[in-house]
N, C-alpha and C positions, 0 to 999 in steps of 0.2 A: 530401537524402533526400525521396522522395515521400511524400505524406500517407497513401498506402495501403501503405507499406512493411510487409512481413511477414517475420519471420525464417524461414529454412529450418530447421525443427525437426530434420531428419535429420542435421544437423551435430552433434547431441548424442547420440552412441551410448550414453552412460551412463544414459539414462533407463530406468526399470524398468517402464514400461507399467502403472503402477498397483500394482505389488507393493511396497507401502509398508512392509510388515513387514520386508522384507529390508534396508531402509535403516538400521535401527537398529544394524547392525554396522559402518556406515561412519562414521568420525569426521567431525565437522562442521568444515569448513575455511573456510566462508564464511557470513556472515549477510546476509540481504536484508531490509530493513525497509520496510514501507509507512510513510508519513509521518503523515498525518492520522489521529488516533485511536490511533497506535502509538508514534511518537516523542514526540508531544504529545497531550494529552487535549483535542482541539478539535472533535470531530465535532458536539457539541451546538451549537457556534457556526456550523458550516456549516448545520446544520438550521435555526438561527435565521435565517440569511441566505437560505436557500431559502424559508422560510416568508414572509419579508418580500417576496421576489421574486414568489412566487405571488400574494400579496395585491395587489401593485402591478399585476399583469396579470390579476386577476380569475379566477384558476385555483384550484380546490379543492385543499387540501393536507391529506394524512393523515400526521401526524407519526409515528404508530406504525408504518406500513408503508414510509414513504419511504426510510429508511436501508437496510433490507434489500433493497429493489428497485433502489437506485441507487448505493450506496457502491462506489467503485472504478471506476465508469464515467467516461469523459471527459465534460467539461461539455457539449459539443455533443450527446452521446448522451442526457444527462439533459434538456436543453432539448427535444430531438426527442421524448423520451418524454412530456414535459409539453405540448408544442405540436407535434403531428404534422405540421401544415401549414406549419411555419416554413421560410422560404427559407434558403439557405446563408448569406447575409449576416446574417439574423436569428439563426441558430444561433450565429454568432460574437459578434455584438453583445450578445445577451441573456445569453450565458455570461459575457462580460466584466462586464456589469452586476451579476450575482450576485456575482462575485469581488470587485468593488469594495465591495459591501456587507459581505462577510465580512471583508476586511482592515481596514475601518474599525472593526468590532466587536472584532476579535481582537488588534489591534496592541499594546494595553497589557496583555494577559493571558498572554502566552507564558511557558511553563515546560516543561522536559523532564519526561517521565514519571518518577516516583520510581524510582531504581535504574539509570536508563539510563546515566548517565555512568560509573558503576562497571562496568557490563557492557562498555561501550566500552573502558575502560581495561584490563580483564582480557583482552579479545579482542586488543587491540593487543599486550599483553605475551606472549600465546600465539602471535602470528603469524597469527591468523585475519583474513581480509579481510572488509570490510563494504561494502555498497552500499545505496542507496535506490531503490525502485521505486514511484513514486507517480503517481496520476492528476491530481495538482495541477498547475495551470499554472505556468510559471517564476516569475511574480511571487509566488505563494504559497509556492513552495519557497524562494525567496530570503528571504521574510519570516521563515520558521522556521529554515532551515538556516544562514543568515548572521546573522540576529538573535540566535540562540542559539549561534553559533560552532561549529556541528556539521559543516559541510560538509567541513572538513579531515580528518575521520576516514574519509571514504568514498571508495572507488575511483572510483565513478561515481554519478550521479543520473540515472535514466532515467524518461521520462514520455511520454505520447501526443503531446506537443508535438514530439517528435523523429521522429514518423512511425510509431510503433508503435500497434497496436491496444490498447485498454484492456482491463482485466480484465472477464470471466473468461478472455480469451485469455491464453496463456502468454508472450506476446512480451516484456513488461517484465522478467519474472523470468529468462527465457532470455538476454536482452541483458545483464542484470546479471551472470549467471554467466559469460558470455563475456568481459566486461570484467575480471572477477577471475581469468580463466584457470582456471576450475573447471568440473567436471561438475555437472549438476543434483543428482546423488545426494550430492554433498559439501556442499550448501547447505541451510540451514533458513530459512524465511520467517516473519516476524512480521507478523501481519495481524489486523485488528479486524472484518473484514466477510466475509460468506459468499462474495461474488463474488471477493474476494482469495484466500480459502482454495481456492476452485475453480480459480483461475488457477494457484496453486502446485501443485495436484494435476495440472493439465494440463501443467505443466512438469516433472512427475516429482520434485517436491520435498516434503520434510517441511515441516510448518508448526506454529507455536505460535500459538494464538489469544490475542488481547488483549481482555479484556472491559471496555473503556472504555464501550461502547455497548450491547452485547448480552451475555447470560449465556453460560456455557460450552456449554450445551445447543444454543444457536443456532449455535454455531461447530463443532459436532461433524462430523467427516468422516474417512474412512479414513486420510488423510495427516496428521491433527492428532495430535501427540504428547501435548499437554496444553494447557490454557489458563491464562493468568495474568492477574491484575489489573494488575500492574505488574512492573518488572524487579527488584524485591527478592525475588521468589519463589525459594526455595532450590532448587527442582527444576532451575533453569537451570544450576546447577553440574554436575549429573549429565549434562546434555545437552551443554553447551559445554566442560566441563572445569573443574578446580578453580581 
């Protein structure tokens, strides 16, 4: 698959062109999870790693705005944002450098977000399908999904490393829906970042905000049903079923 692969969005006739109120009548058949900051509360570690990376390269770092401006983007996009004159080789090597910093910090801290395993078990009991759509590189996905034995629960794990555009483009979420054999209107996305919420909207999907890094106000959007701190929130029962 080429690096500029883009899904043909016209193959998803069920998209409602932003009429998100109409989605509430459609039962949820599929869940699509972002990984970092959603399955696990690790975005602060990514910020720590990016801060260290910026310091190493003598680039100013604003921790307060960095997350909102970059979360959900592919690494090469973040590096390009920080170093606009970087060559293609530098985009790759500098992104790998940051991820090595992150994995070294996070390896001994991993834990699923509270309530996640119970939600996964309930969805499997109800026959609802689940996938992951993450901007994380494969090594980071393996660290979390295999380290916590989560991968077996998901139909697919899609990422920009497979040739899709990063968020806020809808590609990752549309690819996950396609793999699950579902229309976008049947899916709900769990996201902790504005760019991810926007990507879900662009895919014609409902979203639940996860406030591990930002408060609910920062995640408000027409397609957001509500926001949760973790998966113990009782409102999920009404959305996903008893």
